[in-house]
LUMSE-55375 format. One record per residue (C-alpha): residue number from 1; residue in one letter; x, z, y. Coordinates in nm, 3 decimals. Each point is the difference from the previous one (the first is absolute). Layout:
  koldo  milum        X        Z        Y
    NUM      A        X        Z        Y
...
END
This chain:
  koldo  milum        X        Z        Y
      1      M   18.997   25.541    5.940
      2      T   -0.305    0.127   -0.187
      3      I   -0.303    0.093    0.209
      4      T   -0.134    0.335   -0.109
      5      K   -0.360    0.048   -0.106
      6      H   -0.067    0.210    0.311
      7      K    0.140   -0.268    0.230
      8      R   -0.206   -0.267   -0.173
      9      Y   -0.306    0.217    0.055
     10      I    0.078    0.044    0.372
     11      L    0.070   -0.371    0.047
     12      S   -0.309   -0.126   -0.182
     13      T   -0.226    0.254    0.170
     14      T    0.140   -0.083    0.342
     15      L   -0.048   -0.373   -0.054
     16      A   -0.355    0.056   -0.126
     17      V   -0.090    0.212    0.303
     18      V    0.151   -0.257    0.241
     19      F   -0.201   -0.277   -0.169
     20      L   -0.306    0.224    0.020
     21      A    0.055    0.059    0.373
     22      I    0.040   -0.372    0.068
     23      S   -0.314   -0.076   -0.200
     24      W   -0.211    0.256    0.184
     25      L    0.139   -0.123    0.333
     26      L   -0.090   -0.362   -0.075
     27      Y   -0.340    0.097   -0.138
     28      H   -0.097    0.201    0.308
     29      A    0.155   -0.251    0.239
     30      A   -0.210   -0.276   -0.159
     31      D   -0.310    0.220    0.001
     32      W    0.052    0.090    0.366
     33      F    0.063   -0.363    0.094
     34      V   -0.317   -0.130   -0.163
     35      D   -0.213    0.287    0.132
     36      T    0.135   -0.072    0.348
     37      Y    0.028   -0.380    0.010
     38      G   -0.216   -0.122   -0.287
     39      R    0.114   -0.270   -0.242
     40      I    0.190   -0.244    0.220
     41      G    0.231   -0.140   -0.268
     42      F    0.346    0.094   -0.124
     43      D    0.164   -0.276    0.204
     44      A   -0.111    0.173    0.320
     45      I    0.139    0.330   -0.127
     46      L    0.330   -0.159   -0.100
     47      F    0.047   -0.170    0.335
     48      T   -0.093    0.309    0.200
     49      I    0.232    0.244   -0.178
     50      T    0.296   -0.239    0.012
     51      S   -0.032   -0.110    0.365
     52      D    0.074    0.184    0.324
     53      L   -0.230    0.305    0.029
     54      G    0.120    0.117    0.340
     55      G   -0.277    0.137    0.219
     56      T   -0.229    0.108   -0.284
     57      S   -0.270    0.236    0.122
     58      S    0.103    0.363   -0.054
     59      S   -0.355    0.087   -0.108
     60      L    0.030   -0.247   -0.287
     61      V    0.329    0.154   -0.111
     62      I   -0.149    0.349    0.016
     63      D   -0.302   -0.115   -0.198
     64      Y    0.224   -0.142   -0.273
     65      L    0.208    0.318   -0.019
     66      A   -0.315    0.211   -0.033
     67      E   -0.202   -0.229   -0.229
     68      G    0.273   -0.183   -0.193
     69      F    0.334    0.179   -0.004
     70      L   -0.111    0.365   -0.019
     71      P   -0.239   -0.052   -0.296
     72      A    0.281   -0.180   -0.183
     73      V    0.229    0.297    0.049
     74      L   -0.264    0.249   -0.114
     75      W   -0.098   -0.202   -0.309
     76      T    0.364   -0.049   -0.094
     77      A    0.058    0.373    0.022
     78      G   -0.317    0.077   -0.196
     79      T    0.047   -0.248   -0.283
     80      G    0.375    0.066   -0.016
     81      F   -0.065    0.372   -0.039
     82      T   -0.270   -0.061   -0.263
     83      L    0.210   -0.239   -0.206
     84      F    0.344    0.159    0.017
     85      V   -0.011    0.359    0.127
     86      L   -0.319    0.148   -0.142
     87      P    0.074   -0.093   -0.366
     88      R    0.338    0.176    0.025
     89      L   -0.163    0.308    0.144
     90      L   -0.252   -0.001   -0.285
     91      K    0.273   -0.061   -0.260
     92      H   -0.173   -0.320   -0.113
     93      H    0.239   -0.241    0.154
     94      R    0.080   -0.332   -0.168
     95      Q    0.196   -0.211    0.245
     96      S   -0.066   -0.330   -0.176
     97      L   -0.375    0.056    0.025
     98      S    0.026    0.095    0.368
     99      V    0.204   -0.309    0.082
    100      T   -0.238   -0.224   -0.197
    101      L   -0.305    0.141    0.178
    102      C    0.182   -0.033    0.331
    103      L    0.078   -0.366   -0.062
    104      L   -0.358   -0.073   -0.107
    105      L   -0.129    0.161    0.318
    106      C    0.250   -0.198    0.209
    107      F   -0.105   -0.331   -0.151
    108      C   -0.367    0.084    0.062
    109      L    0.074    0.087    0.363
    110      L    0.203   -0.316    0.056
    111      G   -0.272   -0.208   -0.164
    112      C   -0.264    0.147    0.231
    113      A    0.224   -0.060    0.305
    114      A    0.054   -0.363   -0.104
    115      W   -0.373   -0.054   -0.050
    116      N   -0.086    0.168    0.331
    117      T    0.238   -0.220    0.199
    118      E   -0.093   -0.315   -0.196
    119      L    0.355   -0.040   -0.124
    120      D   -0.133   -0.145   -0.324
    121      D   -0.184   -0.277    0.188
    122      Y    0.312   -0.065    0.208
    123      I    0.221   -0.036   -0.310
    124      L   -0.252   -0.230   -0.169
    125      S   -0.030   -0.217    0.311
    126      E    0.376   -0.018    0.049
    127      N    0.036   -0.126   -0.355
    128      R   -0.243   -0.285    0.065
    129      S    0.093   -0.294    0.218
    130      S   -0.217   -0.180    0.256
    131      D    0.046   -0.348    0.143
    132      I   -0.238    0.057    0.292
    133      Y    0.274   -0.062    0.254
    134      E    0.118   -0.321   -0.169
    135      N   -0.359   -0.126   -0.003
    136      H   -0.144    0.129    0.325
    137      Y    0.263    0.130    0.244
    138      V    0.031   -0.207    0.320
    139      D    0.335    0.064    0.169
    140      P   -0.069    0.043    0.374
    141      A    0.354   -0.118    0.075
    142      H   -0.095   -0.348   -0.120
    143      A   -0.371   -0.004    0.087
    144      S   -0.145   -0.203    0.285
    145      I   -0.115    0.249    0.266
    146      T   -0.099   -0.146    0.336
    147      F   -0.044    0.231    0.299
    148      P   -0.235   -0.090    0.286
    149      A    0.153   -0.139    0.322
    150      E   -0.063    0.337    0.167
    151      K    0.108    0.270   -0.243
    152      W   -0.229    0.300   -0.028
    153      N    0.127    0.358    0.006
    154      L   -0.064    0.233   -0.293
    155      I   -0.075    0.371   -0.009
    156      Y   -0.012    0.117   -0.362
    157      I   -0.125    0.354   -0.055
    158      F    0.050    0.156   -0.343
    159      L   -0.243    0.289   -0.032
    160      E    0.124    0.258   -0.248
    161      S   -0.235    0.025   -0.301
    162      M   -0.294   -0.167    0.177
    163      E   -0.273   -0.098   -0.246
    164      T   -0.352   -0.130    0.023
    165      S   -0.086    0.297   -0.224
    166      Y   -0.037    0.203    0.320
    167      L   -0.316   -0.193    0.091
    168      A   -0.343    0.137   -0.081
    169      K   -0.151   -0.092   -0.336
    170      E   -0.264   -0.224    0.158
    171      Q    0.287   -0.198    0.161
    172      G    0.179   -0.047   -0.332
    173      G    0.220    0.306    0.038
    174      A    0.013    0.320   -0.201
    175      M   -0.087    0.269    0.256
    176      A   -0.320    0.173    0.100
    177      E    0.066   -0.108    0.360
    178      N    0.223   -0.258    0.165
    179      L    0.334    0.162    0.082
    180      I    0.137   -0.307    0.183
    181      P   -0.284   -0.136    0.218
    182      E    0.240   -0.151    0.254
    183      L    0.197   -0.192   -0.262
    184      Y   -0.326   -0.107   -0.162
    185      D   -0.128   -0.144    0.328
    186      I    0.331   -0.171    0.072
    187      A   -0.009   -0.166   -0.342
    188      R   -0.362   -0.108    0.044
    189      E    0.070   -0.152    0.341
    190      N    0.314   -0.186   -0.107
    191      V    0.139   -0.156   -0.319
    192      N   -0.016    0.224   -0.306
    193      F    0.074   -0.144   -0.342
    194      S   -0.221    0.190   -0.240
    195      H   -0.058    0.049   -0.371
    196      N   -0.371    0.040    0.077
    197      T   -0.255   -0.111    0.262
    198      D    0.073    0.284    0.242
    199      V    0.333    0.131    0.131
    200      G    0.234   -0.005   -0.299
    201      G    0.361   -0.039   -0.095
    202      F    0.261   -0.093   -0.256
    203      H    0.128    0.125   -0.333
    204      C    0.302    0.230   -0.010
    205      I    0.222   -0.175   -0.257
    206      N    0.311    0.086   -0.199
    207      G    0.300    0.013    0.232
    208      A   -0.210    0.075    0.308
    209      T   -0.126    0.352   -0.068
    210      W    0.244    0.177    0.234
    211      T    0.104   -0.069    0.359
    212      I    0.313   -0.214   -0.032
    213      G   -0.153   -0.177   -0.299
    214      A   -0.307   -0.079    0.209
    215      M    0.209   -0.112    0.297
    216      V    0.205   -0.235   -0.217
    217      S   -0.312   -0.136   -0.172
    218      Q   -0.180   -0.068    0.327
    219      T    0.298   -0.156    0.175
    220      A    0.181   -0.178   -0.286
    221      G   -0.289   -0.100   -0.225
    222      I    0.151    0.170   -0.306
    223      P   -0.036    0.349   -0.144
    224      L    0.300    0.231    0.018
    225      K    0.173    0.058   -0.333
    226      T    0.292    0.234   -0.057
    227      P    0.305   -0.178   -0.143
    228      T    0.123    0.120   -0.337
    229      A    0.359   -0.035    0.125
    230      D    0.135    0.213    0.288
    231      V   -0.329    0.191    0.010
    232      N    0.154    0.308    0.161
    233      K    0.108   -0.180    0.316
    234      Y   -0.282   -0.247    0.050
    235      G   -0.180    0.046    0.329
    236      R    0.272    0.223    0.145
    237      A    0.170   -0.058    0.334
    238      G    0.267   -0.266   -0.014
    239      E   -0.123   -0.147   -0.328
    240      A   -0.151   -0.347   -0.031
    241      F   -0.380    0.006   -0.012
    242      L   -0.160   -0.311   -0.154
    243      P    0.262   -0.230    0.154
    244      G   -0.145   -0.302   -0.181
    245      V   -0.343    0.042    0.161
    246      T   -0.130   -0.179    0.308
    247      S   -0.260    0.226    0.157
    248      L   -0.244   -0.011    0.290
    249      T    0.260    0.155    0.230
    250      D    0.259   -0.258   -0.113
    251      V   -0.243   -0.282    0.081
    252      L   -0.081    0.146    0.342
    253      H    0.368    0.058    0.071
    254      E    0.075   -0.366   -0.069
    255      A   -0.292   -0.094    0.227
    256      G    0.158    0.187    0.293
    257      Y   -0.206    0.320   -0.001
    258      Y    0.131    0.331    0.130
    259      Q   -0.095    0.259   -0.261
    260      A   -0.025    0.377   -0.002
    261      L   -0.100    0.260   -0.260
    262      M   -0.125    0.347    0.094
    263      V   -0.067    0.296   -0.229
    264      G   -0.056    0.365    0.079
    265      S    0.218    0.127   -0.283
    266      D    0.362   -0.062   -0.105
    267      V    0.013   -0.377   -0.044
    268      A    0.267    0.031   -0.269
    269      F   -0.252    0.161   -0.236
    270      G   -0.079   -0.214   -0.304
    271      G    0.213   -0.298    0.105
    272      R   -0.207   -0.107    0.302
    273      E    0.298   -0.028    0.232
    274      A    0.203   -0.191   -0.259
    275      Y   -0.279   -0.251   -0.061
    276      F   -0.100   -0.076    0.357
    277      S    0.346    0.012    0.156
    278      Q    0.116   -0.264   -0.250
    279      H   -0.301   -0.225    0.053
    280      G   -0.008   -0.095    0.365
    281      M   -0.095    0.323    0.178
    282      D    0.160    0.029    0.346
    283      A   -0.085    0.361    0.085
    284      I   -0.106    0.303   -0.203
    285      Y   -0.157    0.315    0.141
    286      D   -0.056    0.327   -0.186
    287      I    0.005    0.376    0.052
    288      R    0.369   -0.008    0.097
    289      T   -0.042   -0.263    0.271
    290      A   -0.309    0.190    0.119
    291      W    0.229    0.300    0.062
    292      A    0.245   -0.217    0.193
    293      D   -0.276   -0.171    0.201
    294      G   -0.171    0.327    0.095
    295      I   -0.326   -0.070   -0.183
    296      V    0.033    0.341   -0.169
    297      P    0.254    0.277    0.061
    298      D    0.341   -0.025   -0.168
    299      K   -0.017    0.105   -0.369
    300      Y   -0.381    0.012    0.014
    301      F   -0.131   -0.035   -0.357
    302      V   -0.347    0.058   -0.141
    303      W   -0.160   -0.140   -0.313
    304      W    0.216   -0.309   -0.075
    305      G    0.152   -0.020    0.349
    306      M   -0.243   -0.027    0.289
    307      E   -0.376   -0.028   -0.007
    308      D   -0.182   -0.322    0.083
    309      L   -0.108    0.104    0.348
    310      H    0.369   -0.023    0.098
    311      L    0.048   -0.317   -0.204
    312      F   -0.272   -0.184    0.192
    313      E    0.143    0.125    0.329
    314      Y    0.340   -0.134   -0.106
    315      A   -0.155   -0.331   -0.106
    316      R   -0.171   -0.046    0.337
    317      Q    0.328    0.062    0.177
    318      E    0.209   -0.238   -0.209
    319      L   -0.265   -0.273   -0.023
    320      T   -0.022   -0.009    0.379
    321      E    0.374   -0.069    0.016
    322      I    0.012   -0.240   -0.296
    323      A   -0.281   -0.211    0.148
    324      Q    0.217   -0.067    0.307
    325      R    0.245   -0.205   -0.209
    326      E   -0.008   -0.375    0.031
    327      Q   -0.067   -0.051   -0.368
    328      P   -0.284    0.072   -0.242
    329      F    0.008    0.342   -0.160
    330      A   -0.104    0.161   -0.327
    331      F   -0.046    0.376    0.013
    332      T   -0.053    0.189   -0.329
    333      M   -0.091    0.367   -0.022
    334      L   -0.092    0.253   -0.268
    335      T   -0.217    0.307    0.054
    336      V    0.053    0.323   -0.193
    337      D   -0.268    0.264    0.068
    338      T   -0.215   -0.110   -0.297
    339      H    0.285    0.049   -0.247
    340      H   -0.071    0.225   -0.296
    341      V   -0.044    0.289   -0.064
    342      G   -0.293    0.080    0.228
    343      G    0.130   -0.198    0.297
    344      Y    0.122    0.143    0.329
    345      Q   -0.243    0.158    0.244
    346      C    0.108   -0.065    0.358
    347      E   -0.157    0.126    0.321
    348      Y   -0.237   -0.300    0.005
    349      C   -0.152    0.082   -0.339
    350      Q   -0.358    0.125   -0.023
    351      E   -0.167    0.220   -0.259
    352      S   -0.147   -0.189   -0.294
    353      T   -0.341    0.071   -0.146
    354      S    0.150    0.004   -0.350
    355      G    0.258    0.264    0.081
    356      E    0.274   -0.232   -0.130
    357      T    0.309   -0.006    0.222
    358      Y    0.080   -0.351   -0.124
    359      D   -0.333   -0.120    0.142
    360      Q    0.114    0.124    0.341
    361      S    0.324   -0.198   -0.015
    362      I   -0.175   -0.316   -0.122
    363      S   -0.264    0.009    0.273
    364      C    0.258    0.087    0.264
    365      S    0.210   -0.299   -0.106
    366      S   -0.301   -0.229    0.037
    367      R   -0.061    0.124    0.355
    368      Q    0.365   -0.027    0.102
    369      V    0.036   -0.354   -0.138
    370      A   -0.315   -0.106    0.187
    371      A    0.135    0.146    0.324
    372      F    0.333   -0.175   -0.054
    373      L   -0.174   -0.331   -0.068
    374      E   -0.206    0.042    0.316
    375      W    0.324    0.050    0.195
    376      I    0.150   -0.315   -0.156
    377      Q   -0.307   -0.202    0.094
    378      Q    0.044    0.105    0.362
    379      Q    0.359   -0.129    0.017
    380      P    0.094   -0.341    0.142
    381      F    0.173   -0.098   -0.326
    382      Y   -0.317    0.044   -0.208
    383      E   -0.139   -0.346    0.073
    384      N    0.241   -0.161   -0.247
    385      T    0.066    0.299   -0.227
    386      T   -0.139    0.051   -0.349
    387      V   -0.043    0.360   -0.113
    388      V    0.003    0.074   -0.373
    389      I   -0.122    0.342   -0.110
    390      V    0.050    0.069   -0.368
    391      G    0.039    0.290   -0.239
    392      D    0.335    0.013   -0.174
    393      H   -0.137    0.113   -0.338
    394      E   -0.259    0.228   -0.156
    395      S    0.035    0.365    0.090
    396      M    0.207    0.209   -0.240
    397      D   -0.194    0.319    0.074
    398      N   -0.127    0.017   -0.356
    399      G   -0.167    0.339    0.037
    400      Y   -0.209   -0.119    0.294
    401      F   -0.140   -0.298   -0.190
    402      T   -0.064    0.212   -0.308
    403      R   -0.215    0.227    0.216
    404      M   -0.163   -0.257    0.225
    405      T   -0.061   -0.321   -0.196
    406      D   -0.158   -0.125   -0.318
    407      P    0.277   -0.062   -0.258
    408      D   -0.140   -0.348   -0.066
    409      Y    0.006   -0.103    0.367
    410      Q    0.227   -0.301    0.063
    411      R    0.225    0.078    0.293
    412      M    0.120   -0.275    0.237
    413      V    0.246   -0.020    0.289
    414      Y   -0.121   -0.067    0.357
    415      N    0.083   -0.316    0.198
    416      C   -0.101   -0.160    0.328
    417      F    0.126   -0.296    0.208
    418      I   -0.075    0.016    0.372
    419      N    0.029   -0.289    0.245
    420      A    0.122   -0.230   -0.276
    421      A    0.098   -0.355    0.090
    422      A   -0.184   -0.130   -0.307
    423      E   -0.356   -0.018   -0.126
    424      P   -0.062    0.138   -0.349
    425      G   -0.200   -0.171   -0.270
    426      N   -0.142    0.243   -0.253
    427      T    0.084    0.364    0.080
    428      Q   -0.237    0.170   -0.246
    429      N    0.010    0.070   -0.373
    430      R    0.369   -0.083   -0.010
    431      T    0.248    0.127   -0.259
    432      F    0.340    0.039    0.161
    433      A    0.301    0.229    0.034
    434      A    0.279    0.106    0.235
    435      V    0.206   -0.313   -0.077
    436      D   -0.271   -0.219    0.158
    437      L    0.053    0.158    0.342
    438      F    0.335   -0.180    0.051
    439      P   -0.137   -0.356    0.039
    440      T   -0.326    0.135    0.147
    441      T    0.190    0.169    0.284
    442      L    0.186   -0.319    0.084
    443      A   -0.329   -0.190   -0.007
    444      S   -0.150    0.255    0.238
    445      L    0.275   -0.099    0.248
    446      G   -0.116   -0.361   -0.018
    447      C    0.262   -0.116   -0.249
    448      Q   -0.074   -0.289   -0.233
    449      I    0.128    0.063   -0.353
    450      E    0.028   -0.295   -0.234
    451      G   -0.173    0.092   -0.326
    452      E   -0.133    0.326    0.154
    453      R    0.233    0.215   -0.212
    454      L    0.319    0.200    0.063
    455      G    0.165    0.226   -0.256
    456      L   -0.278    0.090   -0.239
    457      G   -0.244    0.027    0.287
    458      T   -0.281   -0.228    0.116
    459      N   -0.120   -0.057    0.355
    460      L   -0.339    0.172    0.005
    461      F   -0.110   -0.200    0.305
    462      S    0.002   -0.304   -0.228
    463      D   -0.233   -0.083   -0.288
    464      T    0.286    0.003   -0.252
    465      P   -0.062    0.260   -0.274
    466      T    0.249    0.284   -0.028
    467      L    0.201    0.055   -0.319
    468      A   -0.208    0.313   -0.059
    469      E   -0.309   -0.223    0.006
    470      E    0.157   -0.261   -0.225
    471      L    0.149    0.239   -0.256
    472      G   -0.242    0.289    0.043
    473      I    0.126    0.320    0.160
    474      L    0.089    0.160   -0.335
    475      G    0.184   -0.310   -0.116
    476      F    0.182   -0.020    0.333
    477      E    0.105    0.365   -0.016
    478      T    0.112   -0.034   -0.361
    479      E    0.228   -0.290    0.094
    480      L    0.144    0.191    0.296
    481      A    0.084    0.302   -0.216
    482      M    0.206   -0.204   -0.244
    483      A    0.372   -0.067    0.025
    484      S    0.100   -0.319    0.176
    485      E    0.335   -0.178   -0.025
    486      Y   -0.090   -0.194    0.315
    487      Y   -0.053    0.324    0.195
    488      E    0.328    0.146   -0.126
    489      N    0.206   -0.316    0.051
    490      V   -0.143   -0.120    0.333
    491      F   -0.127    0.291    0.208
    492      Y    0.276    0.250   -0.076
    493      N    0.280   -0.245    0.080
    494      E    0.121   -0.162    0.319
    495      K   -0.145   -0.344    0.076
END
């Protein structure tokens, strides 16, 4: 059956407008994402949008609808009217020209979206192969790890978006005044591995720029990469999550530790539940268990779940019970109030001199962590308990750093080891990354690690140089961004 000229016109115009709408949507989504989060790499974007997003903050959704979706709708309507309706009204309509201009605009928009999200770098890296794992990866399942006769407990505190950038400029930070004086003092009084001669931190590398990526990197000694196969189900409940990896929690599980994870949000978000439940975690607490345990009222939900003041209350309660067990324990928790955008201001927050609400959340977090640490140090279990306080990754509040910091300032992630059962060698002027925290944490519990390396990480308590020091941080990151047959064949498959 012959398609009439009018029908061809309707079909081609409709397809052009649909393509135009998709292009504007992707362009504004990419623009919103980068304005909000900064350039954190396409791999992080890919993993986030394909994993479980349950419990996402409603304010973030509203912000996207206002700053990303609505502009896309308005620009689609405006350019669609200009290209296809206005020429007909003016009797100057040439459909072929309108469609051509539409397609050119679409390709420009898609090109800008790809550049904004670093899709071009991702494609280039994925088409280059690295042998870093074949040459340097140390499988913890086969490594010699010797625990002390009396096993030490571990409390591992992931601080959302905690950087050394929040220190004053004279302390190596980026701010006019120190926003985290308590965390600064804690680091000075204990073990802080630093990129400088004051309180410093570590580089935020490819595969560790978002929360679950950072958690995997710090506990498994490898960055998190999204598989090219089955991408839409990776990290979701019930799906295998790095089954070929032996992580910190796997090692502690085999050593007889009781382990618990606590977050103040929905633990399913971003694959956290899938990862930890499959790698030796005995108990998991989140906003839903907080409802059931009476920490907050049933269906209570603010920000990403519950604010940190309730999280620390919950942690005190559960730690008191866990410490009564006749076995060593490892308790991991993740704060949330310093999440972007602007953080959450709870009743403990104080006015900042800068007028920035994010400053309030950052300083409040420092005070609450210090109070929690003081409580831990008063408990009978503290004598043989190591406390690790570490940022998960750099903050993604891009607007804040655009306003508050020099664009050339090199941002680092905070770390501190308290009551460690090991003495460090050189802690200053180190070049290291999230992957190095895996063997370093075990060393802080008094473990002896043959060769001082696990995964791609190096025990920072030792004098062994990290891979970032051997290869240079740029060379190390370049290798991590590339495709790896070893990663695909080993880590994504059952042992």
